N, CA, C and O of each residue as an XYZ file, in Angstrom:
264
protein
N    -211.608     11.870     39.665
C    -211.157     10.670     39.018
C    -211.817      9.469     39.677
O    -211.598      9.222     40.863
N    -212.592      8.744     38.956
C    -213.228      7.557     39.487
C    -212.309      6.345     39.373
O    -212.361      5.449     40.216
N    -211.475      6.307     38.345
C    -210.573      5.178     38.136
C    -209.412      5.239     39.113
O    -208.869      6.313     39.374
N    -209.035      4.102     39.645
C    -207.895      4.024     40.562
C    -206.615      3.858     39.745
O    -206.524      2.933     38.937
N    -205.635      4.721     39.934
C    -204.388      4.602     39.175
C    -203.638      3.313     39.509
O    -203.831      2.735     40.579
N    -202.791      2.872     38.595
C    -202.016      1.649     38.767
C    -200.707      1.902     39.521
O    -199.755      1.138     39.366
N    -200.647      2.934     40.314
C    -199.467      3.260     41.107
C    -199.859      3.242     42.576
O    -201.044      3.272     42.908
N    -198.860      3.193     43.458
C    -199.148      2.960     44.874
C    -199.601      4.191     45.657
O    -200.213      4.047     46.715
N    -199.316      5.393     45.163
C    -199.718      6.583     45.914
C    -200.005      7.743     44.961
O    -199.665      7.699     43.779
N    -200.635      8.770     45.504
C    -200.927      9.961     44.698
C    -199.637     10.630     44.247
O    -199.534     11.111     43.119
N    -198.648     10.657     45.147
C    -197.357     11.259     44.805
C    -196.723     10.525     43.626
O    -196.241     11.155     42.684
N    -196.723      9.198     43.679
C    -196.146      8.409     42.597
C    -196.907      8.633     41.290
O    -196.302      8.695     40.220
N    -198.238      8.753     41.378
C    -199.049      9.027     40.186
C    -198.600     10.329     39.527
O    -198.437     10.391     38.308
N    -198.401     11.369     40.342
C    -197.989     12.673     39.810
C    -196.606     12.577     39.153
O    -196.387     13.137     38.079
N    -195.682     11.871     39.797
C    -194.332     11.729     39.257
C    -194.349     10.968     37.932
O    -193.731     11.397     36.958
N    -195.059      9.837     37.898
C    -195.110      9.010     36.681
C    -195.825      9.750     35.556
O    -195.354      9.754     34.419
N    -196.954     10.373     35.865
C    -197.704     11.106     34.832
C    -196.893     12.298     34.327
O    -196.919     12.601     33.134
N    -196.181     12.967     35.213
C    -195.346     14.098     34.797
C    -194.221     13.669     33.869
O    -193.934     14.332     32.872
N    -193.586     12.549     34.209
C    -192.508     12.032     33.353
C    -193.059     11.620     31.991
O    -192.431     11.859     30.960
N    -194.246     10.995     31.996
C    -194.855     10.580     30.732
C    -195.278     11.792     29.902
O    -195.131     11.786     28.680
N    -195.801     12.826     30.554
C    -196.179     14.050     29.840
C    -194.959     14.667     29.170
O    -195.035     15.148     28.039
N    -193.831     14.649     29.879
C    -192.582     15.180     29.308
C    -192.201     14.385     28.059
O    -191.777     14.969     27.062
N    -192.347     13.056     28.103
C    -192.048     12.228     26.935
C    -192.974     12.577     25.774
O    -192.524     12.696     24.634
N    -194.260     12.740     26.058
C    -195.218     13.085     25.001
C    -194.918     14.449     24.403
O    -195.008     14.634     23.189
N    -194.558     15.408     25.258
C    -194.222     16.744     24.771
C    -192.965     16.731     23.897
O    -192.790     17.591     23.034
N    -192.098     15.748     24.130
C    -190.877     15.618     23.328
C    -191.087     14.784     22.073
O    -190.134     14.525     21.338
N    -192.337     14.352     21.812
C    -192.641     13.683     20.555
C    -192.915     12.193     20.615
O    -193.116     11.580     19.567
N    -192.931     11.579     21.793
C    -193.245     10.148     21.889
C    -194.687      9.896     21.441
O    -195.545     10.772     21.550
N    -194.933      8.705     20.944
C    -196.254      8.318     20.468
C    -197.159      7.957     21.642
O    -196.767      7.164     22.498
N    -198.362      8.524     21.697
C    -199.304      8.170     22.766
C    -199.706      6.699     22.696
O    -199.772      6.115     21.615
N    -199.975      6.106     23.861
C    -200.377      4.705     23.941
C    -201.878      4.555     24.101
O    -202.379      3.442     24.263
N    -202.602      5.672     24.057
C    -204.056      5.655     24.156
C    -204.609      6.823     23.353
O    -203.852      7.670     22.881
N    -205.912      6.867     23.200
C    -206.537      7.976     22.475
C    -207.321      8.819     23.472
O    -207.642      8.373     24.574
N    -207.613     10.012     23.070
C    -208.405     10.859     23.950
C    -208.070     12.319     23.778
O    -207.959     12.827     22.662
N    -207.911     12.979     24.898
C    -207.724     14.419     24.968
C    -206.599     14.909     24.058
O    -205.606     14.215     23.841
N    -206.777     16.106     23.538
C    -205.728     16.747     22.761
C    -204.641     17.326     23.650
O    -203.555     17.656     23.175
N    -204.933     17.448     24.941
C    -203.948     17.962     25.888
C    -203.046     16.815     26.330
O    -203.525     15.805     26.845
N    -201.743     16.974     26.127
C    -200.814     15.889     26.379
C    -200.686     15.536     27.858
O    -200.467     14.372     28.194
N    -200.818     16.515     28.740
C    -200.730     16.227     30.174
C    -201.911     15.362     30.603
O    -201.740     14.413     31.367
N    -203.099     15.682     30.118
C    -204.290     14.885     30.422
C    -204.159     13.485     29.832
O    -204.563     12.504     30.456
N    -203.600     13.394     28.645
C    -203.388     12.104     28.000
C    -202.398     11.260     28.806
O    -202.590     10.052     28.947
N    -201.360     11.873     29.327
C    -200.380     11.160     30.153
C    -201.049     10.604     31.407
O    -200.790      9.464     31.795
N    -201.899     11.395     32.037
C    -202.615     10.934     33.230
C    -203.515      9.746     32.890
O    -203.602      8.791     33.661
N    -204.175      9.805     31.753
C    -205.050      8.723     31.327
C    -204.238      7.447     31.091
O    -204.680      6.359     31.463
N    -203.071      7.566     30.482
C    -202.222      6.404     30.229
C    -201.807      5.734     31.541
O    -201.786      4.507     31.634
N    -201.480      6.534     32.546
C    -201.093      5.975     33.843
C    -202.286      5.289     34.496
O    -202.151      4.180     35.014
N    -203.451      5.930     34.481
C    -204.658      5.331     35.066
C    -205.009      4.003     34.403
O    -205.452      3.069     35.071
N    -204.811      3.920     33.089
C    -205.134      2.702     32.347
C    -204.054      1.632     32.474
O    -204.232      0.511     31.998
N    -202.941      1.969     33.110
C    -201.858      1.003     33.276
C    -201.019      0.804     32.036
O    -200.302     -0.191     31.924
N    -201.096      1.744     31.094
C    -200.332      1.621     29.849
C    -198.902      2.114     29.988
O    -198.061      1.825     29.137
N    -198.622      2.847     31.042
C    -197.248      3.225     31.387
C    -197.066      2.941     32.872
O    -197.996      3.077     33.668
N    -195.858      2.546     33.223
C    -195.574      2.197     34.604
C    -194.255      2.804     35.041
O    -193.417      3.185     34.224
N    -194.100      2.881     36.329
C    -192.865      3.373     36.914
C    -191.751      2.356     36.673
O    -191.938      1.154     36.859
N    -190.605      2.854     36.261
C    -189.439      2.002     36.079
C    -188.521      2.238     37.270
O    -188.254      3.387     37.622
N    -188.034      1.174     37.894
C    -187.153      1.361     39.044
C    -185.913      2.180     38.670
O    -185.379      2.059     37.568
N    -185.476      3.002     39.601
C    -184.288      3.824     39.371
C    -183.047      2.937     39.283
O    -182.963      1.886     39.919
N    -182.101      3.387     38.488
C    -180.834      2.680     38.342
C    -179.802      3.368     39.229
O    -179.689      4.594     39.231
N    -179.066      2.583     39.964
C    -178.027      3.117     40.834
C    -176.766      3.347     40.009
O    -176.151      2.393     39.532
N    -176.380      4.607     39.841
C    -175.219      4.955     39.017
C    -173.954      5.154     39.825
O    -172.945      5.614     39.292
N    -173.994      4.813     41.113
C    -172.796      4.962     41.930
C    -171.761      3.935     41.498
O    -172.112      2.806     41.156
N    -170.497      4.316     41.510
C    -169.454      3.348     41.129
C    -169.360      2.226     42.162
O    -169.563      2.426     43.359
N    -169.051      1.062     41.656
C    -168.869     -0.091     42.533
C    -167.552      0.075     43.296
O    -166.559      0.547     42.743
N    -167.559     -0.305     44.524
C    -166.327     -0.253     45.304
C    -165.809     -1.669     45.497
O    -166.589     -2.613     45.625
N    -164.523     -1.807     45.516
C    -163.920     -3.115     45.752
C    -163.074     -3.047     46.998
O    -162.356     -2.075     47.231
N    -163.166     -4.073     47.780
C    -162.332     -4.155     48.984
C    -161.051     -4.897     48.640
O    -161.086     -5.957     48.014
N    -159.942     -4.346     49.046
C    -158.646     -4.990     48.747
C    -158.146     -5.726     49.937
O    -157.075     -6.331     49.884
């Protein structure tokens, strides 16, 4: 890969591309053109900056002090 991904590390690239590949496999519309293989297409979308990591949401219940 000559292009530098728009993510901070190789691990993050794999996580983001994997999540995007899962979305494509479930029927989401691709944001770029290219390979017929959806996993390769997901990687290309991440490299091009067309998909980005979304911060995790904290689902823990709020605690209140009485």
